[in-house]
N, C-alpha and C positions, 0 to 999 in steps of 0.2 A: 847711365843709372837709371834715367826715367823711364827707358823701354823695360828696363828689368822690373821697375817698380809696377807699372801697367801690366806686366804680364802676370806676376804675383796677385795683383788686384782682381784682374779678371778671372783668374785660376780659382779665387776665393769664392766669387759671385758663382761662376758654374757650379763649384762643388756644392754650393749651399742650395742652389736651384734644384739640383738633382739628387740632393741627399734624401735618403729615404727616411720616412716618419717612423719613428719608434714606439712601438706600444708594449707597455709592460702589463703582463698577466700573472698575477699571483694565484698560486694553486699548491695542491699537496704534492708530495714528492713522487707518489707513485703514478699520478697523471702523467707528469712529465718524463719520468723515466724512459730509456730506451725501448722497454717492452710495452708501454703504455701508449695511449692513443694521442698523446701530446706531440711527439716528434712528427708524425704523420699530418697531423692537424696544421701544426706550424709550417711545414713545407708547403701545404696545398692553398693554405690562405696568403702566404708571402706571395704566391704566383698571381694571384687576382688583384692583391691590394697594394701590390709594390710597396710593401712597408717593411719595417723589421720587426718580427713578433717576438718577444723575449720573455721568458718564463722565469718567475722568482718562486721558490719553493719553501714549503715548510713541511717536517716531518709529522707534526701534530695538526691535523685537520680543524681541530676544534679552535685555532688561533686564527684562521683565516678572516674572521670578522674583528678580530682585536685591532684597538687603534694604532698599535706599533707596526702590525703587518700590513693595515690599510696604506699607510703613508706611501706616497709615491708611486701607487698603481693605477692603472686606468680601468683595469677590469679584475675581477674575483671569480674563480671559477673552482666549483667544487663545495661551496657553502650549502648547508641545509637551513631551511627556513627559520627565522628569527624575527618575530613580529616587532620586537623591540628596536633592531637593527633595519630592516628591510626598508621601512617608510623614509630612511636618510637617503636612499640611494635613487639614482636618475632612472634606470630602467633595470629588469631583472626577468629572467625567464628559467624554467627547467629545461634540463638537456638530457636527462636519464633519471631512472629511479629503480628502488629495489626494496625487498622486503628484509628486514632483519629475521635471521635464522641462525642455529646452532648446527654446525657441520660435526659429521663424525665420519669415520672409516669403518665401514661394515666388516673388515677383515678383522678389525682390531676390538670394536664393540659389537659384540653378538646380541646384545638385549638394550638397545636403546630405550630410553623413555618415549611413550607414545603419547604423553600430554604434558603440558606446562606443570601441571599439579604434580603429576609423578615425578618430573625432573627435580623440583624445588625439594621434594621428599626424599628422593634417594640419599643414600650415604656412600655409595661406591663410585661416584664419578669425580673425575678431575677436570676440572672446565677453566680455561683461560678465556678472559675478556679484556676490554679496553676501559682504560680511565674514564670515566664521563666527564671529569674536568679539562680533559685534554683531546678527547676523542668523539665525534659525533656517533659513531657506533656505539660507543660505551654510554652516553646519554641516552640513544635510541633504547636500549637495554632498560634504563630506569623507566622511561615512558611506558614500554612494553609491559612490565611488571605492574606498573600502576593501572594499565586498562584491564589487566586481566585479573590482578587480586584486589579489587576494590575494596573488599570488606576487611581484608588483613594484609594490608600493604606492609606494614613495618614486620610483621613476621615473615612475610614472603621475601624480601629484600635480605633479612637476617639469614633466613634457611639458605638461600641461594648463595650468600657470601660464604656460608661454612663449607660449600664445595669448589669454591674458587681459588685455585693455586697461585694466581698473580693477576694483577692488572697492569696492562702494559700501555705505554704512552699512546700508541696509535695502532691501527689495524695490522700493519706489516709484521710488526714485532710478535702479536699474538698469534697471527695465522701460522708464522714461522716456527713458534713454539709446537704448535698442534703438528705441524709436517714432520716436526723431529721426534714426534710420539711422546712428547712430554705432557701432552693432556688428552682426555678421551673426547671432549667437546671443545669447539672454538666459536665465538660469537663472531658472524660474519653475516652474508647475504644468502638468499635462498638460491641465485645464481651461481654460486661459487662452483658447484659441481661442473658447471659448463667449462670452467677452464681446464681441469683434468681430464673432461672427455674430449674437448676439441684439441688441446695442444699436447697432451700425454698419453690419450686413448685409455685413460683410467676410469672405470664407473663405478669404483668401490667407495668413492666419496660421495655422500649423500647429506641433504638438508633434513632436518626434523620439521615434519609439519604438523602443528598443532591444532587440535579442533577449536581450542580457545580464541584463534586467531593471531595474526601477527601486525607489526607495524610497516605501513608502507612510507617510504622517504623519499622525497625527490632531491636532487641535487641542481642548484642553480648556478646559472652565470650572471654576473652583476656588473653593472656599469657605474662607476663611482661619480658621485654628482660633482665633484670638482675637478675631474679630468678635462682637458681641452682636446682631447681626441675622441669625441662624441661620434662623431660621422664614421670613422673607421670602427670604433666599437660597436655601432648599431649593426655594419656591414658584418662584424664577426657573429653576431648574437643571431642574425638571419643565416649564415654561414652555417652554424652549427645545427640548424635544423634541417638542413639538405639531406637526402637520402644517403650520399654517399658518406658523409661525416658521421651521420647518425649509426651506420653499420660499422663504421672505425670503432665509435665509442663503444657499442655493444660487445663487438669482437675483443677490444684491448682493455676496456675499462670493466668489463664482465658485470654489466648492469643492462637492465631492461631499456632501451631507447623510447624515447617519448614518441617516434614515428613507428607504429606497428609494424608497417611492411619492412622495416630494417631489422627485425628481430631474427638472428641467426636459426637455422632449423633445429640444431641440438638445444637450443636455447628454449625454443617453442615446446619442445618435449618434455621441461621440467614441470613439477607440479607447482601450481601456482596457488600460494595461501591465501586463504581468506582475510580479510582484515578485522582486528580486533576494535571494538568499539570505541571510538574516541570520547573518551569521558576526561573532564579537566578536574584532577583532584584537588586543587587549591592548595595542594603540598607544595614543600621545598623539597624537591626530589634529591639533590646534591647533599643538603642536611640530614635527611633520613639515611642516604646511604654512608655518609659518613659516622653516623651514630651508630650502624650495623657494623661497620667494618673496625671500629675502635673499640668495640665491646670486649 
């Protein structure tokens, strides 16, 4: 009996000594999907950290920094900058970036708008975008409109809303509707055509590049203040900046990597938008949007 007890006791000690440490990464679902960069990053990082990296996902990227989603996470991956939140974090860094843009199929839309001004004044377009309350891309559109239409912001939001057929919770739903030919334009990133070129050999999908400029948005990886896995988490941040991982991110997340040498050739050939002037309107953009959509 004593021998059996000692065997179990030493087995438990051995198991605890060699158990892999688990690190929980909260991110959006497309990043962790089998076609996204998440699985490759998980496999490669686990090979060097001897840890168990686990993703917990949400379909609404706008909730990544919500108090409910932050609970029990060590790292958040995929959030856009929020000055009221980021000061509470231990460390953070950008790992990729993109420019918000409207995507169209040149086989279907023969006369695309050439300026943002023309777009909001057209009456013949069907546009699908994301809800700014749940999607950073949707919120990015409001920021974009506020920078371009500084003199008539309310009117611009109202006019644009007249052409929007639906607001989806996230990016995936909106882009899916566009690919089903339910809309002429979809709000996405200027790098979206890269996916069709690289993986489908299709060159008919284009980004509208407006002379008024576009909004550049970084995606961040964040270490939470209350995690007890800070050393592994810091290793993960460094790992994301290596060329191999930056190449995986650009190819599978369809965004510009922060490491310029990791940009894929076909992505380098895409037109790069100029940036719209960063002007703080002082307006509550969600309130303006709600007023426009409920009139």
